[in-house]
C-alpha positions as CSV (number, residue, x, y, z in Angstrom):
1,M,-3.9,8.8,-0.6
2,K,-5.1,8.5,-4.1
3,T,-1.7,7.6,-5.2
4,L,-1.7,4.4,-2.9
5,M,-5.4,3.7,-3.7
6,F,-5.2,3.9,-7.6
7,G,-1.5,2.6,-7.9
8,E,-2.5,-0.9,-7.5
9,F,-5.0,-0.8,-10.4
10,P,-4.0,-1.7,-14.0
11,E,-3.5,1.3,-16.3
12,S,-6.5,0.2,-18.2
13,V,-8.8,0.6,-15.1
14,R,-7.2,4.0,-14.2
15,R,-7.8,5.2,-17.7
16,S,-11.3,4.1,-17.8
17,W,-12.0,5.7,-14.5
18,G,-10.4,9.0,-15.8
19,V,-7.6,8.8,-13.1
20,P,-4.7,10.9,-14.2
21,W,-1.5,8.9,-14.1
22,S,2.0,9.9,-15.0
23,A,5.7,8.5,-14.7
24,A,6.1,10.8,-11.7
25,R,3.0,9.5,-10.0
26,E,4.3,6.0,-10.7
27,R,7.6,6.8,-9.1
28,E,5.8,8.3,-6.0
29,F,3.7,5.1,-5.7
30,R,6.8,2.9,-5.9
31,A,8.5,5.0,-3.2
32,M,5.5,4.8,-1.0
33,L,5.5,1.0,-1.3
34,A,9.2,0.8,-0.4
35,L,8.5,3.2,2.6
36,V,5.7,0.9,3.8
37,S,7.8,-2.1,3.3
38,V,10.7,-0.8,5.4
39,G,8.5,0.7,8.0
40,S,6.6,-2.6,8.7
41,R,9.9,-4.3,9.4
42,L,10.6,-1.6,12.0
43,V,7.4,-2.1,13.8
44,P,7.3,-5.1,16.3
45,E,5.3,-8.0,15.1
46,R,2.8,-7.9,18.0
47,L,2.0,-4.4,17.0
48,R,1.3,-5.2,13.3
49,M,-2.0,-7.0,13.9
50,I,-5.1,-6.0,15.8
51,P,-5.6,-8.0,18.9
52,E,-8.5,-10.0,17.4
53,A,-6.3,-11.2,14.5
54,R,-3.4,-12.2,16.8
55,A,-5.9,-14.2,18.8
56,A,-7.4,-15.9,15.8
57,L,-3.8,-16.9,14.8
58,A,-2.9,-17.8,18.3
59,I,0.3,-15.5,18.1
C-alpha cells in the first residue's frame, strides 16, 4: 500500500519525509499502475463508480 501511496509523490517529497525509495520500488509502483489500468478496463463501466456518482453524472 505504501508503494502506491508514496509512488505519486516527487522524489524530493519522499526524501524529505524519509520514505525509502529504490529502483526496485519504482518498478513495483509502475507494475501496480499497469495492473490497475488493465484491471479497470475489465470491470464493467457501471461497476466502476458508486451509485451516487453515476446518478450525479446521469449515467
